[in-house]
C-alpha positions in Angstrom: -0.1 0.0 0.0 1.1 3.5 -0.7 1.6 5.9 2.2 -0.9 9.0 1.8 -0.7 9.9 5.0 2.4 12.5 5.0 4.1 9.0 7.0 1.7 8.3 10.0 2.9 5.2 11.2 0.1 4.6 13.3 -2.4 4.7 10.2 -0.4 2.5 7.8 0.2 -0.6 10.9 -3.9 0.2 11.7 -4.2 -0.6 7.9 -2.3 -3.6 8.1 1.0 -2.4 6.5 2.9 -5.7 5.7 6.6 -3.8 5.9 7.3 -0.1 6.4 10.2 1.6 4.0 11.1 5.3 5.4 12.5 7.8 3.5 15.8 9.5 4.9 15.4 11.3 8.1 12.5 9.2 9.2 14.3 6.8 11.4 14.5 9.3 14.3 10.8 10.9 13.8 8.9 7.0 13.3 7.5 5.6 16.4 7.4 1.9 16.5 4.7 1.7 18.8 5.6 -2.1 18.6 5.3 -2.8 15.2 8.0 -5.7 14.3 11.3 -3.6 13.9 12.4 -6.0 11.1 9.8 -5.2 8.6 10.8 -1.3 9.0 13.1 -0.8 6.3 15.3 2.6 6.6 16.5 4.1 3.0 19.9 6.1 3.0 20.4 9.2 0.9 22.1 7.7 -2.1 19.3 4.8 -2.3 16.1 7.1 -2.0 18.2 9.6 -4.4 18.8 7.1 -7.1 15.3 5.6 -6.8 17.7 2.1 -5.9 14.6 -0.1 -6.5 16.8 -3.1 -6.3 18.0 -2.4 -2.9 14.8 -1.8 -1.4 13.4 -5.3 -3.1 16.4 -6.8 -1.5 15.8 -5.5 1.9 12.3 -6.5 1.3 13.3 -9.7 0.9 15.2 -10.0 4.0 11.9 -9.7 5.9 10.9 -12.9 7.2 7.1 -13.9 5.8 7.2 -11.7 3.0 8.2 -13.7 0.3 
């Protein structure tokens, strides 16, 4: 699901997000509130700027239960 909530993590979790992909800068602003930290992917600036889709897919494949 795409985030149209301006990074409202609680809303995304309540909607049943399988994983969360966070843009640079959200690492310290995002409250996990019990959400499985293994299902949160934090992108670094180079990956985000270069739209490193392969990197994101690779990170998602490492999350248990998402394959």
